[in-house]
VOVEX-99581 format. One record per residue: x, y, z of N, C-alpha, C in turn; residue in three letters. Coordinates in steps of 0.2 Angstrom, whole numbers, plus 5000, padded with zeros to 4 digits. Example, Ala and Ser with C-alpha at 12.3 -4.5 7.8 and 13.67 -1.06 7.14 Angstrom:
2
506649725039506249785039506649845039Ala;506449895035506849955036506450005039Ser;
***
This chain:
757
451449304613451749294606452249284606Unk;452849314612453549294612453549234614Unk;452949214617453049124620452949084613Unk;452549114610452349044603453049074599Unk;453249124598453849124594454349064599Unk;454449064603454949004608454748944605Unk;454048934604453748854602453848864595Unk;453848904592454048904585454848904584Unk;455048894588455848904588456048834591Unk;455748794591455748714593455848714602Unk;455648764605455548754614454948734614Unk;454948684617454248634619453848694625Unk;453248694624452948744629453048694637Unk;453248634636453048594641453848594644Unk;454148634642454948624646455048674649Unk;455548674655455648724660455948794655Unk;456348784651456548834646455848874644Unk;455348844641454848884639454448914645Unk;454348894650453948904656454448974657Unk;454948964659455449014663455449074658Unk;455649064653455749114647454949174646Unk;454549114647453849154646453649204652Unk;453649164657453649194665453949274664Unk;454649264662455149314662454949364658Unk;454649344651454649404647453849434649Unk;453349394651452849434655453049484659Unk;453449474663453849514669454149584666Unk;454649564660455049614658454449654654Unk;454049654650453549664648453149724653Unk;453049704658452749734665453249794666Unk;453949774666454349824670454349884663Unk;454149874657454149924651453649974652Unk;453049944655452449954657452550014663Unk;453149994667453150034673453750084671Unk;453750094665454250164663455050134662Unk;455050074662455650054663455950044655Unk;456350084652456450074645456850014642Unk;456549984637457049914634457649914633Unk;457749994632458249994630458850024635Unk;458750024641459150024647459349984650Unk;459949994653460249944657459949884662Unk;459549954666459049914671458549874668Unk;458149894662457749834659458049774658Unk;458749774655458949724654459249654659Unk;459649704661459849654670459149634673Unk;458549654674458149644679457849594673Unk;457749594668457449554662457749474663Unk;458449494661458949424662458849384669Unk;458649424675458749414682458149374682Unk;457649384681456949374682456849304679Unk;457149304672457249234670457449174672Unk;458049194676458549164682458249134688Unk;457849184689457549164696456949124696Unk;456549134689456149084687456349024685Unk;456949014683457248944682457448904689Unk;457548964694457648924700457048884702Unk;456548934702455948914704455748824702Unk;455848824694455748764692456348724694Unk;456748734696457248684699457148674707Unk;456548694708456448654716456348704722Unk;456648764719456848844724456148874725Unk;456048864732455548904733455548984733Unk;455149024728455149094729454949114736Unk;454849094741454549094747455349094751Unk;455749054748456449034753456949094752Unk;457349084758457849144758458349134752Unk;458349064750458849064745458649084738Unk;458049084736457749104731457749194731Unk;457649224736457749284736458449314734Unk;458849294739459649284739460049294732Unk;459649234728460049234721459649264718Unk;459049274717458849334712459049404713Unk;459049424718459349494721460149484717Unk;460549444718461149424716461249434708Unk;460749384705460749384700460749444695Unk;460349484697460149554696460949594696Unk;461149594702461849634702462349614697Unk;462449534696462849514694462849534686Unk;462149514684462049564675462149624676Unk;461949664681462249744681462949744680Unk;463449684682464049704682464349694675Unk;463949634672463949624663463849684660Unk;463249724663463249764658463749834659Unk;464149834665464649884665465249864662Unk;465249814659465949794655466349734659Unk;466049704665466449654669466149594663Unk;466749574662466649494657466349434662Unk;465649394661465649354666466249284667Unk;466549304661467249244662467749264666Unk;467749334667468149354671468149344681Unk;468749334683468849324690468349384696Unk;468449444692468149504695467349484695Unk;466949454691466349454689466149394695Unk;466449334693466449274697466349294705Unk;466949334708466949344714466649384717Unk;466249444712465949484715465049444716Unk;464849414710464249384711464149334717Unk;464849294718464749234723464549284728Unk;465049364730464849394737464349424737Unk;464049444730463549494732462849424734Unk;462949364733462349334735462449314742Unk;462949314745463049294752463049374756Unk;462949414752462749494756462149494757Unk;461849474751460949464752460849424758Unk;461249364758461049314763461049344770Unk;461549394771461749424778460949464778Unk;460749494773460249564775459549504777Unk;459649444774458949414775458949364782Unk;459549364785459649354792459849414796Unk;459449464794459149514800459949584799Unk;460449564796460849624797460849674792Unk;460649724794460449804790461049814785Unk;461049824778461349834775461749904775Unk;461249944781461650014782462149984788Unk;462249944791462649914797463349904796Unk;463749934800464549924799464649854798Unk;464249804801464349734801464149704793Unk;463649754790463549714784463949734780Unk;464249794780464649824775465449774776Unk;465649784781466249744782466049664780Unk;465649644782465649564778465549564773Unk;465349594769465349604761465849604758Unk;466349674761466749684756467349614759Unk;467349594764467649534766467549464763Unk;466849444760466749404756466849394749Unk;467049474747467249464741467949454741Unk;468449494744469049464746469249404745Unk;468749354748468949294751468749244745Unk;468149264742468149224734468749254731Unk;468849304730469549324726469949274728Unk;470149254735470849224735470649144733Unk;470149124735469849064729469949054723Unk;470049114720469849104711470849114711Unk;470949124715471749124715472149054716Unk;471749014718471948944719471948934726Unk;471848964731471848974739471248924741Unk;471348864743470748824743470348844751Unk;469648844749469248874755469348814762Unk;469648764759469848714766470348724769Unk;470748764766471448794769471648824775Unk;472148814778472148874783472248954782Unk;472648954776472749014771472149054770Unk;471649014769470849054767470649074772Unk;470649034778470149044783470449084787Unk;471249094788471649154792471549224787Unk;471649204781471549284778470849314778Unk;470349264777469649294778469449324784Unk;469649294789469349314795469649374796Unk;470349374793470749444795470549504791Unk;470249494785470049534779469349574784Unk;468949534786468349564789468549624793Unk;469049594799469349634804469649694801Unk;470049684797470349744792469649804790Unk;469249764787468749814784468349844791Unk;468249804797467949854802468349894805Unk;468949914805469449954805469450024803Unk;469250004796469050054791468450104791Unk;468050044795467350084796467350124802Unk;467950104806467850134813468450194812Unk;468550224807468950274805469750274803Unk;470050214803470650214802470750214794Unk;471150254791471250254784471550184783Unk;471450144776471850094775472550114772Unk;472550194771473250204768473650224776Unk;473550224781473750234787474350174790Unk;474750184792475250144795474950104800Unk;474250124804473950084810473650024805Unk;473350054801472849994797473349944794Unk;473749964792474249904788474549864794Unk;474849884799475049854804474549804808Unk;474049834809473449804813473149754810Unk;473149764801472949704796473249634795Unk;473949664796474449604795474549574802Unk;474349594807474649564813473749524814Unk;473249544813472649524813472749434811Unk;472949434804472949384798473449324804Unk;474049354807474449314810474249284815Unk;473749314819473549304826473049254824Unk;472549264818472049194816472549134815Unk;473049144812473549094811473849054817Unk;473849084821473849044829473349004831Unk;472749054829472249004832472148944828Unk;472348934820471848884819472648834819Unk;473348864823473748804824473648784830Unk;473048794834472848764841472948814846Unk;473248874846473148934851472548964853Unk;472348944859471748974861471649044861Unk;471249084857471249154858471349184866Unk;470949134871470849154878471549134881Unk;472049104878472549094883473149154882Unk;473649154886473949204887474449214882Unk;474749134879475049144873474949184867Unk;474149174865473949204860473849284861Unk;473749324866473649384867474449394867Unk;474849374871475649404871475849394862Unk;475849334860476049334852475849384848Unk;475049394849474649454845475049524846Unk;474949544852475149604854475849624850Unk;476349564850477049564849477049574841Unk;476549544838476549544830476449604829Unk;476049624831475749714829476349754830Unk;476849744835477349794838477949794831Unk;477849724829478449704823478149734818Unk;477549724815477349764810477549834810Unk;477349864815477349924816478149954815Unk;478749904818479449924817479449924809Unk;479349884806479349884798479149934795Unk;478549954797478150024793478650074796Unk;479050074800479450134801480050134799Unk;480350074794480850074790481350034793Unk;481249984798481749934800481449884796Unk;482049854792481949794788481949724793Unk;481249694790481149614795481849574795Unk;482449594788483049534787483549594792Unk;483249634796483949664800483949634808Unk;484449634810484549614818484049664822Unk;483949734821483549754826482849744825Unk;482549714819481949694819481749644823Unk;482249584822482249524826482249534833Unk;482749574835482849574841482349614846Unk;482049664842481249684846480749644846Unk;480649604840480049574839480049524845Unk;480649484846480749424851480549454858Unk;480849514857480849564866480049574867Unk;479749594862479149634863478749564868Unk;478749514862478449454865478449444873Unk;479049454875479149424881479149474887Unk;479049534884478749604888477949594889Unk;477649564884476949554885476749504890Unk;477149454889477049404893477249424900Unk;477749464902477849484908477049524910Unk;476749564907476249594908475649554910Unk;475649494906475149444907475149414915Unk;475849414916475849384924475949434929Unk;475549484928475349524932475949584933Unk;476349584930476849644930476749704927Unk;476449774930476249824927476749864922Unk;476649884916477049904911477349974914Unk;476949994919477250054922477750054928Unk;477849994928478249974935478949974932Unk;479549994937480249984935480449924933Unk;480049874936480449804936480149774928Unk;479549814924479349794918479749834913Unk;479849884916480349914911481049894909Unk;481349874916482049864917482149794912Unk;481449754916481749684912481449684903Unk;481249724901481049724894481749764890Unk;481949804893482549834890483149774890Unk;483249744895483549694897483649634890Unk;482949614891482749564886482949584880Unk;482949634877482949654872483749664869Unk;484049674874484749674873485049604873Unk;484849554877484949484877484749444871Unk;484349474867484249444861484649464856Unk;485149534858485449554852486049504852Unk;486249514859486949464861486949404856Unk;486349364856486149314853486149314845Unk;486049364843485949364836486649394834Unk;487149414838487949424836488149364838Unk;487849284838488249244840488449214846Unk;488249234852488349224858487749174860Unk;487849094860487349054863486949084868Unk;486349074869485949074876486149034880Unk;486548974877486648924882487448934886Unk;487648984883488548994886488449034891Unk;488849014896489149074901489049154900Unk;489249164895489449224893488749274891Unk;488349224888487549244887487249254894Unk;487249204899486849204904487149284909Unk;487849274909488149344912488049414911Unk;488149404905487949494900487149494902Unk;486649454902485949474902485649484909Unk;485949444914485949474920486149534921Unk;486749544920487149604920486649664918Unk;486449684912486149714909485549734912Unk;485149684915484449714919484649734925Unk;485149724928485449764935485649844932Unk;486049834927486149914924485449954923Unk;485049914920484449954919484149984925Unk;483949924929483849944935484150014940Unk;484850014938485050064941484950124938Unk;484850124931484650184928483950214930Unk;483450174931482750164934482850204944Unk;483550194944483350234952483850284951Unk;483750324946484050394946484950414944Unk;485250324942485950344940485850354932Unk;486250414931486150424923486850374919Unk;486450324914487050294910487650334908Unk;487450404908488150444907488750454912Unk;488350424917488950444924489350394924Unk;489850404927490550354929490250314932Unk;489750324939489450284944489050224940Unk;488650254936488350194931488750144925Unk;489350164924489750134920490150084923Unk;490350104929490950054933490450004937Unk;489850014939489349974942489249924937Unk;489049944930488949884925489449844923Unk;489849864924490549824919490649774926Unk;490649814932490749764939490149714940Unk;489449724939489049684940489249624935Unk;489249624928489449584923489949524926Unk;490649554927491149524931490949484937Unk;490549514942490249474946489849404945Unk;489349414942488949374938489449314935Unk;489949334931490449274929490749244934Unk;490949274941491249234945490649184946Unk;489949194947489449144950489549104946Unk;489749114939489449054934490148994934Unk;490549024936491248974938491348944945Unk;490748954949490648914954490748954961Unk;490849014961491049054967490349074970Unk;490149054976489449074977489449144980Unk;488849174978488849254980488749264988Unk;488749214991488749204998489349205001Unk;489749194998490549175000490749235001Unk;491449245006491849295007492149335001Unk;492349264995492849254990492349314985Unk;491749304984491349334979491049414981Unk;490949424988490949474991491449524988Unk;492149504990492749544991492949564984Unk;492849504979493149504972492649564969Unk;491849564971491649604967491649674969Unk;491549694975491649754978492349784974Unk;492849754974493449784972493549774964Unk;493149744959492949744953492649834952Unk;492249834956491949894954492449944956Unk;492749964960493250014962493850004957Unk;493949964955494549954948494349984943Unk;493649974941493350004936493350094937Unk;493050104942493150174943493750194942Unk;494450174945495050194943495050204935Unk;494750154932494750164925494450214922Unk;493950234925493650294921493950354924Unk;494250364929494650414931495450434928Unk;495550394923495950404919496650344920Unk;496450304924497150264925497050194919Unk;497450174915497450134911497550064915Unk;497050024912497149954915497749914913Unk;498049944908498749914907499249934910Unk;499149994915499750004918499849984925Unk;500549994929500649954934500149994940Unk;500050064940499550084945498950064946Unk;498450044938497949994940498049934943Unk;498549894940498549834944498849834950Unk;499149864952499449854959498849874964Unk;498449934962497849964966497249914967Unk;497349884961496749834960496749764965Unk;497249744965497749694969497449714977Unk;497749784978497849804984496949804986Unk;496649834983495849844985495449794986Unk;495749714982495449664985495549644990Unk;496349654993496549615000496349655006Unk;496149735003495649765008495149745011Unk;494649735004494049715006494049655010Unk;494449605008494449535013494749545020Unk;495149595022495249615028494649645033Unk;494049665028493649685030493049635031Unk;493049585027492649525029493049475035Unk;493549485036493749445041493849495048Unk;493249545048493149585055493549645056Unk;493949665050494449725053494049775050Unk;493749815054493449885051493749925048Unk;493449965043493750005039493950065041Unk;493750085047493750135052494450115056Unk;494750065055495250055060495950065058Unk;496250085062496850105061497450045057Unk;497249975060497549935056497249905049Unk;496649935046496249915040496649975036Unk;496650045038497150075034497850065032Unk;498150045038498850025036498949965032Unk;498549925032498749865029498649875022Unk;498049925021497849925016498249975009Unk;498450035013499050085009499750025009Unk;499849985014500449955014500349895008Unk;499849865007499749825002499849844994Unk;499749904994499649934986500449944984Unk;500749984990501549984989501949904988Unk;501749844991501849794991501949774984Unk;501249784980501249764975501549794970Unk;501649874971501949894966502949874967Unk;503049854973503649814972503649764967Unk;503149724967503149654963503049674956Unk;502749734954502749764947503449784946Unk;504049784949504449824948505049774948Unk;504749704947505249654948505349614953Unk;505349644960505549614966504949554966Unk;505349504968504949434970504649434975Unk;504049414975503649414983504049364987Unk;504349324985504749254987505449284990Unk;505749354989506349374989506449394996Unk;506949414999507149435005506849515006Unk;507049545000506849635000506249645000Unk;505949604997505049594995504749605003Unk;504949545007504649525013504749595018Unk;505549605018505749665022505449725022Unk;505349735015505049805013504349825014Unk;504049765013503449755016503149755021Unk;503449735026503349735033503549805035Unk;504049835032504349895035503749945032Unk;503549955026503049985024502549995027Unk;502049955031501649935034501649965042Unk;502449955045502650005053502550075049Unk;502650085046502850155043502250195042Unk;501650165038501050185039500850195045Unk;500850135051500750145057500950195061Unk;501550225059501850275062501450355060Unk;501350335053500850405051500150405054Unk;499750355056499250345059499250365067Unk;499750365069499950385076500150455076Unk;500050475072500150565071500950595070Unk;501250535067501850565064501950575058Unk;502050645056501950665049502650635043Unk;502350605038502750595034503250645032Unk;503050705033503550755030504250755037Unk;504050725042504450755048505050695047Unk;505550715050506250685051506150625054Unk;505650625059505550565064505450505060Unk;504950525055504450455052505050445046Unk;505350485043505950455037506550415041Unk;506750425048507050415051506950335052Unk;506550345056506050265060505950215054Unk;505750245048505650185041506150155039Unk;506650215039507150175035507650135040Unk;507550145047507850095052507350045053Unk;506750035051506249975053506549935047Unk;506549975040506749915035507449885036Unk;507849915039508649885040508449835045Unk;508049845051508049805055507649745054Unk;507149735049506749685046507349635042Unk;507949675039508349635036508749605039Unk;508949625045509349585050509149525052Unk;508349525053507949475055507949415049Unk;508049425044507749395037508649355035Unk;509049395039509749355040509849315046Unk;509449315050509549255055509549285061Unk;509649345062509749395068509049395071Unk;508849365079508349345082508149425084Unk;507549445083507449515087507349495093Unk;507549435097507549425105508149435105Unk;508649445103509249445103509549525105Unk;510149515109510549585111510549615103Unk;510949575099511149595093510749635089Unk;510149615089509649655085509349705086Unk;509249705094509249765099509449815098Unk;510149795099510849855098510849885091Unk;510849845086510949865080510449905077Unk;509749895077508949915076509049995080Unk;509150005085509250075089509750105086Unk;510250085085510850115083510750155075Unk;510350095071510150115065509850175065Unk;509350185068508750245070509350315072Unk;509750295075510150355077510650385072Unk;510750325067511250355063510950375056Unk;510150365055509750405050509650465055Unk;509650465058509450525061510050585059Unk;510450565062511150605058511150625051Unk;511050575048511050595040510350645041Unk;509850645042509350695042509650765045Unk;509950765049510450815052510850855047Unk;511150825041511550865036512150825037Unk;512250755042512850725040512950665036Unk;513250695031513250645025513550565028Unk;513150515025513550445027514150435024Unk;514350475021515050465017515550505021Unk;515350545027515750565029516050525035Unk;516750545038516950515043516350535049Unk;516250585050515850605057515350545056Unk;514950535052514350485051514450415054Unk;514950385050515350325050515650295060Unk;515950365061516250365068515550355073Unk;515150405072514650415076514150355076Unk;514050335072513650245070513850205075Unk;514550175073514950125076514950135083Unk;515050215086515050215091514350225095Unk;513750235093513150215093512950165097Unk;513250115092513050035092513350015098Unk;514050035099514549995103514150035111Unk;513750085112513450115117512850085118Unk;512350055114511750015114512149955117Unk;512649925114512849855120512949865125Unk;513249925129513449915136512749925140Unk;512349965136511549965141511449895140Unk;511449865136511349785136511549735140Unk;512249755143512449715146512649755154Unk;512049795155511849815162512149875163Unk;512349915160512649995162512150025159Unk;511950055165511450115165511650175162Unk;511050195154511450255150511550315155Unk;511050315162511150375167511850365171Unk;511950315169512850315174513450345170Unk;513850355176514550395173514850355168Unk;514650285169515250225166514950235158Unk;514250235158514050235152514150285147Unk;514150345151514450425147514950425145Unk;515450405149516050405149516350375143Unk;516050315145516450255139516150255130Unk;515450305131515150305124515650365121Unk;515650425125516050485122516850445119Unk;517050405124517550365122517750325116Unk;517250285115517050245109517150295104Unk;516750345103516750385098517350405095Unk;517750445100518350475096519050415096Unk;518750365098519350295097519150285090Unk;518550295087518450255079518550325076Unk;518750395078518750425074519550435072Unk;519950405076520650385076520750325070Unk;520350285072520350235066520250275058Unk;519650315058519550345053520150395048Unk;520550405054521150465052521750405051Unk;521550345049522150315048522750285054Unk;522450275060522750255066522450185067Unk;522750125066522550065067522450045073Unk;521950015075521649985081522049935084Unk;522649905079523149845082523749905085Unk;523749965083524350005085524350025092Unk;524950035095525150065101524650135101Unk;524750175096524450245097523750245098Unk;523450195094522650195096522350175104Unk;522750115105522750085111522850155117Unk;523350175116523550235121523050275121Unk;522850305115522250365114521650345119Unk;521450265116520650265117520650255126Unk;521250215129521150205137521050295139Unk;521550335136521650395140521150435139Unk;520750445133519950475132519550455137Unk;519650395138519150365144519150415150Unk;519850415152519950435157519750525158Unk;519750535152519850595151519050625154Unk;518650575149517850585149517750575156Unk;517950535161517850535167518150595172Unk;518450625170518850685174518150735173Unk;517750735167517350785165516750775171Unk;516650705170515950675174516050685182Unk;516550705184516750715191516950795192Unk;516750825187516750895189517250945187Unk;517650905184518450945181518050965173Unk;517951025174517851055166518351045160Unk;518251025154518551025149519151095147Unk;518651145151519151215148519551225154Unk;519551195159519951205164520751175162Unk;521251205166521851175165522051125168Unk;521751085173521751015178521550985172Unk;521050985167520750925164521350925158Unk;521650985154521850975149522550935152Unk;522950965157523550935159523550845161Unk;522850845164522850765167522650715160Unk;522250745156522150705149522850695145Unk;523350735144523750715139524350685142Unk;524250695149524650655155524450585154Unk;523850575155523650505154523850455149Unk;523950495143523950475136524750445136Unk;525250505137525950475138526050435144Unk;525650415149525750365155525650295150Unk;525050295148524850225144525350215138Unk;525550255135526250235132526650215136Unk;526750235141527350205144527150125145Unk;526650115147526450045149526450005142Unk;526350025137526149975131527149965128Unk;527450025132528350005130528549965134Unk;528149925140528349895145528549905150Unk;528349955153528549995159527849985163Unk;527949935169527249905172526949965176Unk;526349975176526150035180526150025188Unk;526349975190526649945196527349975200Unk;527649975193528349995195528550065197Unk;529150085200529250135203529250195196Unk;529550165193529750195185528950235183Unk;528650195181527850205180527750285182Unk;527550255189527250305194527750375195Unk;528250375194528750445195528550475188Unk;528650435182528550465174527850495175Unk;527350465177526650485176526550555179Unk;526950565185526750615190527050675186Unk;527650645184528250705181527950725175Unk;527650685172527150715164526650755166Unk;526150745171525650775174526050855174Unk;526550845179526750915182527150955176Unk;527350935170527750945165527150995160Unk;526550955160526050985156525851045158Unk;525751055165525451085171526151165168Unk;526651155167526951205166526951235159Unk;526851175154526651215146525951255147Unk;525351255150524851265153524951335156Unk;525451355160525651405162526051445158Unk;526151445153526751485148527351465145Unk;527551395150528251375149528251335143Unk;528551365138528451315132529051255131Unk;528751205128528851145129529751135126Unk;529851195120530351205118531051235121Unk;530651275127530951305130531551255136Unk;532151295138532651265143532351255149Unk;532051315152531651315158531151235158Unk;530851225153530251175154530751105153Unk;531251105149531451035149531951025155Unk;532251085159532751065165532051065171Unk;531451085171531051075176530651005177Unk;530550975169530450915168530850855170Unk;531350865168531850805172531950805178Unk;531950855180531950885189531450855193Unk;530850865188530250835193530350765194Unk;530650745188530550665186530950635192Unk;531650655193531950645197531850655205Unk;531450715206531150725213530850675215Unk;530250645210529650605212529950545214Unk;530750535210531050475210531250455219Unk;531450515222531750535229531050505232Unk;530650525232530050515236529850435236Unk;529950395229529950345229530450305232Unk;530950315234531450295239531450315244Unk;530850335248530750355254530850425257Unk;531150475252531350535255530650565254Unk;530450605261529950635262530050705257Unk;529350715253529450795250529350845255Unk;529050835261529150885268529850885269Unk;530250845269530950835272531550905269Unk;531950935273532550965270532850925265Unk;532950855265533450815261532850825253Unk;532350835253531850825247531950885243Unk;531850935246531851015245532351015242Unk;533051015246533751045245533750995238Unk;533850935239534150885231533750895225Unk;533050915226532550945220532851025218Unk;532851065221533051135219533751115215Unk;534151065219534851065215534851025210Unk;534550985210534350945202534150985197Unk;533751035198533451075193534051105190Unk;534451145194535051185193535451155191Unk;535751085191536151045188535751035180Unk;535251025181535051015173535151065170Unk;535051125171535251185169535751195168Unk;536351185171536951185168537151135161Unk;536851075163536751025156536551065150Unk;536051095151535751145143536151195144Unk;536651225147537051265145537651235142Unk;537651185140538251135137538751115142Unk;538651115150539051085154538851005153Unk;539250965152539350915153539250885159Unk;538650825161538650795166539050745168Unk;539650735162540250695164540750725166Unk;540650805164541250835167541350845175Unk;541850865176542150895182541750955185Unk;541751005180541351055181540651055184Unk;540150995179539550985181539350955189Unk;539950905190539750865197540050925201Unk;540650945202540750995208540151045207Unk;539851085202539251125203538751105206Unk;538551045204537951005206537951005215Unk;538650965216538650945223538551025228Unk;538851075224538951135228538151165228Unk;537851155223537151185222536751145228Unk;536751095229536351055234536551075242Unk;537351085243537551105249537151175250Unk;537251225244536951295245536251295247Unk;535851235243535151245245535251215254Unk;535451175256535451165262535751205267Unk;536151255265536151315270535551345271Unk;535151365265534551395264534051375270Unk;533951295269533451265274533851265280Unk;534251295282534551295289534551365290Unk;534251415287534151475290534551525287Unk;535151495282535551535280535351575274Unk;535151655273534851695268535351685260Unk;535051655257535451685250535551745249Unk;535251795251535651865252536151905256Unk;536251815261536751855266537451845263Unk;538051875266538651865262538851775265Unk;538551765270538651685273538551635267Unk;537751635266537651595259538251605253Unk;538351655252538751675245539251645246Unk;539651665252540351645254540451565254Unk;539951525257539951455256539751425252Unk;539251455248539251425242539751415237Unk;540051465236540651475230541151425234Unk;541251435239541751405242541751325241Unk;541151305242540951235242541051195236Unk;540851245231541051225224541851215223Unk;542151265224543051255224543151195228Unk;542851185233543051145238543051065235Unk;542351055230542050995227542750985222Unk;542851045219543251045212543951015216Unk;544051025221545050995224544850925225Unk;544350895227543950835227544150795221Unk;543850835215543850795208544550805205Unk;544850845210545750845208546250795211Unk;545750745216546050705219546150715226Unk;546150765227546250785235545650765238Unk;545750715244545350675247545050735254Unk;544450725253543950775259544250735265Unk;544550695267544850675272545550705274Unk;545750735268546550755270546550835274Unk;547150835276547250905278547250945274Unk;547550945267547650985261546751015259Unk;546350955260545750975257545351015262Unk;545551005268545051035275545551115274Unk;546251105275546451175275546251225269Unk;546251185264546151215256545351245255Unk;544951215260544251225260543951295264Unk;544251275269544051335276544351395272Unk;545151385270545351455268544951485261Unk;544651435256544351475252543651515253Unk;543451505259542851525262542951585265Unk;543551595268543851645271543951705265Unk;544251665259544451725255543751755252Unk;543451715251542851735248542451785253Unk;542551785259542251825262542651885263Unk;543351885262543651945260543251985254Unk;543251945249542851975242542252005244Unk;541851975248541252015251541252085255Unk;541952065258541852135262542452195259Unk;542352185252542652225248543252225245Unk;543652175247544452155245544352115238Unk;544652155233544452135225545052075225Unk;544852025222545251955221545851975217Unk;545952045214546452055209546852105212Unk;546652095220547152145224547752115228Unk;548352135229548952105234548652105240Unk;548052135244547852115250547452055249Unk;547052035244546751965245547051905243Unk;547751915239548151855237548551855245Unk;548751905246549251905253548951865258Unk;548151885260547851855264547551795263Unk;547451765258547151715255547751655258Unk;548251675255548751615256548851605263Unk;548851655266549151665273548651615277Unk;548051635275547351595278547451535277Unk;547651505271547851435270548251405275Unk;548951445275549451415278549251415288Unk;548851465288548551465294548251415298Unk;547751385293547251325295547751275294Unk;548351275291548751215291549151205298Unk;549251275301549551265309549051225312Unk;548351235311547951225316547751145314Unk;547851125309547751065306548451015310Unk;548951045311549651025314549551035322Unk;548951035322549051045332549151105334Unk;549351175331549351235334548751265335Unk;548551285341547851305342547851375341Unk;547251395337547051475333547051515340Unk;546951475346546951535352547551545356Unk;548051495353548751515355549151565353Unk;549751585356550251645354550651635346Unk;550651575346550851535342550551535336Unk;550051515335549651525330549551605328Unk;549251635331549451715330549951745327Unk;550551745331551051755329551251725321Unk;551251665320551351645315551051655308Unk;550351665310549851695305550051745304Unk;550151805308550351885305550851885301Unk;551451835304552051835301552051805293Unk;551551755294551451725287551151775283Unk;550751815284550351865280550851915278Unk;551451955284551651985281552351975276Unk;552451905278552951875274552751875265Unk;552251845266551751855259551751925256Unk;551651975260551552045258552352065255Unk;552852035258553552065255553552025249Unk;553351955249553551915243553051965236Unk;
***
């Protein structure tokens, strides 16, 4: 009925439309007879689908073909979409319908609709058609890449990875980019494809953890990830130290590049190699928070920089500099500022110490230690403005080295010995720099002297004191004696040295070395020390007397008295004896000292004129001289008659004594007094050759004899007798023999006559 109705509406029974529609109507009624209500969606969808399937058949598609089956099932599902409100003009309807058809095709190729494969592929097909409807050509790389990726993403979902999870998102985006690599000719079997794909995935993971793809962090990490995977594909295990160290280093190197450091620059290369070595330290248990890690890392970087400036790592220069750099950084971590003098000085010194080691000087040797400590102090001088080209720098540096050498030989820097020697060494080097050869006597003498002078200072003698100056100059001259062959063990050396010191002391008390006083005292000093070395104690009278005498004798010489003259000899011996008096308690201000001293001189003069001190003549004269000088000190002028008379008489009296007449006898006293009066006659013009002199003298003697026998010179008896004696002697001188009667008669008569008078 419905077919005829078609015919009545102008559809020819010979047309495809009539046949298709008729067959379809028949099958639709059959549906109705199987309980499908014509009012239901199922009936409508199926009926429209049946019609389109018959249409396929009339277009030559065999109902036995895969194409007919796939299309028919698909048509039905597409009509179902339409009945659920999806417009056949919409993208959704078109995409879904084409996808349904391809899914049925999978089924006819043996893929079970219950399998994961069928589900994944179907969903993917739908999304791929959607791309096509958004203008992405199925012939484009983009369409192919996306479609393959979609399928793999759906597969993830079917393996329990939630599309809402980070893992799903990261993996899906990564899959797409990996397929893109494949379409650009990178084989999925190549290392490059594997490395890049794993890296892409990790980069997306960063993005999902909040790291912006526009940030330096994202870029650095992503590029680094790729290189780390490449290591893995070259056989480096991700569990190895090598992999970890290299990966962390790669990341930091990319970071440098993003901060504007060109990978072609020395800076980039140096820093990258250094970073790697620093990470290696960390993996060997050195904490990045430790001083050791920091010091080593900074040092590594500077060592690589040396290499990039052409210094071979095999060279001494490289090794020395690198070890030094490390120790300099260590200083900085211990609070020494690199801007400080201390840092600079120590660093330069460290480098020079390592250089010594590379030239074969063992760090365990004294030489190494001494040189290193010295180097530091020398650099310190330079930082305080002392030019290394100056004498001051050279002198001080050589001295410092020798002082440290002392310390290493067990001399404590806190000892006097160390201080004294060090200061001395410096001054000796200074001499050398002023042209004094160390091989010269001058250098040796001065150096030894300097040391002893510093020793004085350390024993509390101030260099500003007279004692210090005197001793130092003396020490130098004593060493000079030694260098001229005088043994310090000899008497000559000892005597001269002590004397020199005393001579310098005179000079510091204002006595000019050009003066007589200086010369006299110095020569005397030497002779006094000589006495001491011959066993004469300076505490003895002998030493004191001789020393003072020596000085006065030298003074004579400087006043023009020749030491070969009688005057010099006489005076010198006399001076000595006079000093001896003084040491026996006779004051030089006393009459006794003066009288004795002048007398001593005249006595020595007698000796030099050939009078033996053992002779009577010498003894008589000497004692007489002394008494004559005593007269002079009592106010009797040597030009007076009284002095002359008394002196000659004294001499004759001493002569009596030497002939055995005791000074305690009457004979000695009478003769002495008489002698004096007789000499007085002579000084009054009575010639000793005259009768008058002889008569008077003998008479005087007998008169004194009366006095010694108790006759007072004030008595008549004494006067009468004396005058009588004189006249009796006169008789004798006129030829009357004292043995004659005449002489006796006359004499007694004279006496009685005088008595009458």
